[in-house]
KEGU-292848 format. One record per residue (C-alpha): z, y, x; residue in one letter; residue number from 1. Coordinates in steps of 0.02 Angstrom, whole numbers, always signed. Each point is the difference from the previous one (the first is absolute). Layout:
N
[[Z,Y,X],'a',NUM]
...
//
This chain:
117
[[+19,+8,-18],'m',1]
[[+34,+103,+172],'h',2]
[[-179,-48,+60],'k',3]
[[-111,+86,-185],'i',4]
[[+118,+161,+37],'g',5]
[[-44,+39,+177],'l',6]
[[-203,-40,-46],'i',7]
[[+25,+100,-151],'a',8]
[[+82,+145,+114],'l',9]
[[-126,-13,+150],'f',10]
[[-141,+7,-134],'s',11]
[[-29,+165,+8],'l',12]
[[-167,+36,+43],'l',13]
[[-16,+178,+128],'v',14]
[[-174,+90,-37],'s',15]
[[-95,+112,+135],'a',16]
[[-151,+73,-8],'n',17]
[[-107,-29,+139],'t',18]
[[-97,+169,+79],'y',19]
[[-131,-41,+145],'a',20]
[[+142,+47,+138],'d',21]
[[+136,-125,-99],'s',22]
[[+18,-155,+101],'p',23]
[[-77,-153,-70],'t',24]
[[+87,-121,-81],'l',25]
[[-7,-113,+129],'g',26]
[[+75,+139,+148],'e',27]
[[+139,+20,-150],'f',28]
[[+36,-194,+21],'f',29]
[[-8,-25,+169],'d',30]
[[+127,+166,+20],'g',31]
[[+115,-72,-141],'a',32]
[[+12,-153,+94],'q',33]
[[+21,+65,+178],'e',34]
[[+156,+120,-75],'c',35]
[[+80,-170,-72],'s',36]
[[-10,-93,+166],'n',37]
[[+66,+148,+59],'e',38]
[[+126,+21,-80],'v',39]
[[+54,-187,-7],'v',40]
[[-6,-19,+195],'i',41]
[[+101,+158,+13],'t',42]
[[+148,-67,-108],'s',43]
[[+21,-164,+34],'q',44]
[[+95,+18,+151],'p',45]
[[+124,+103,-119],'l',46]
[[+9,-125,-105],'r',47]
[[+43,-136,+103],'e',48]
[[+122,+74,+68],'q',49]
[[+66,+65,-139],'n',50]
[[-57,-70,-160],'g',51]
[[-85,+100,-138],'g',52]
[[-153,-31,-75],'m',53]
[[-217,+27,+20],'i',54]
[[-98,+1,-152],'t',55]
[[-179,-33,+6],'l',56]
[[-91,+42,-163],'k',57]
[[-209,+33,-39],'s',58]
[[-9,+140,-112],'v',59]
[[-175,+15,-122],'p',60]
[[-101,+139,+75],'f',61]
[[-173,+73,-122],'d',62]
[[-129,+101,+83],'e',63]
[[-95,+84,-123],'i',64]
[[-164,+80,+20],'d',65]
[[-60,+99,-132],'i',66]
[[-182,+58,-40],'s',67]
[[-53,+136,-103],'q',68]
[[-181,+32,-36],'y',69]
[[-5,+146,-147],'d',70]
[[+93,-49,-126],'i',71]
[[-1,-199,+50],'a',72]
[[+159,-58,+105],'t',73]
[[+0,-166,+85],'s',74]
[[+163,-62,+87],'q',75]
[[-1,-159,+104],'h',76]
[[+166,-75,+62],'s',77]
[[+67,-117,+110],'i',78]
[[+192,-69,+13],'i',79]
[[+41,-40,+178],'q',80]
[[+204,-80,+25],'l',81]
[[+70,+100,+145],'i',82]
[[+136,-76,+100],'p',83]
[[+201,+107,+30],'v',84]
[[+123,-46,+81],'a',85]
[[+166,+73,-41],'e',86]
[[+140,+5,+102],'s',87]
[[+192,+24,-16],'t',88]
[[+23,+45,+195],'y',89]
[[-145,+139,+1],'l',90]
[[-8,+71,-192],'d',91]
[[+168,+64,-31],'g',92]
[[+36,+36,-181],'s',93]
[[-203,+10,-33],'s',94]
[[-85,-164,+8],'a',95]
[[-186,-5,+78],'g',96]
[[+38,+159,+83],'s',97]
[[-29,-71,+185],'a',98]
[[-174,-106,-98],'w',99]
[[-38,+169,-69],'r',100]
[[+50,+132,+161],'n',101]
[[-119,-112,+101],'c',102]
[[-148,-3,-129],'m',103]
[[+22,+186,-14],'a',104]
[[+26,+4,+212],'g',105]
[[-196,-85,+4],'k',106]
[[-55,+138,-123],'g',107]
[[-29,-139,-158],'l',108]
[[+45,+47,-171],'p',109]
[[+158,-66,-47],'v',110]
[[+18,-82,-177],'p',111]
[[+135,+55,-128],'t',112]
[[+19,-156,-61],'g',113]
[[+67,-73,+151],'t',114]
[[+184,+97,-6],'q',115]
[[+110,-135,-112],'t',116]
[[+172,+130,+12],'n',117]
//
C-alpha cells in the first residue's frame, strides 16, 4: 500500500517548453543522471559513518513542442523518467536540494516536481 502512495506522489508530470537554446531531452537526462551519481557518491561515506538515508527515485519529465501556424496549433510531447537522488546528509531540510543545485550548476532546468517537502 505504501508503494502505491509513493507512485502516486511521484507521478507528477513536470513540464518544460523547449526552445532552440534549451538542452535536448538526452542532455537533460544525462545531466540528471550525473547529478544523481554525484549525490550518491558524496553521501555514501557519510552514510557508512553516521547512518541516515539516500533515496533514489524517478520523476516524469514532459518535453512539449508546440507549433502554431495561423490559427492551427500542433503539440508533440515526449515523457522521460529522470533520475533524482535525495540525501539526508546533503539536503538539510529541503529534500533533493543537492540534486537541484547540481542541475542548476549545469545550466539545466530544475523541475519543480522534484521537491517532495
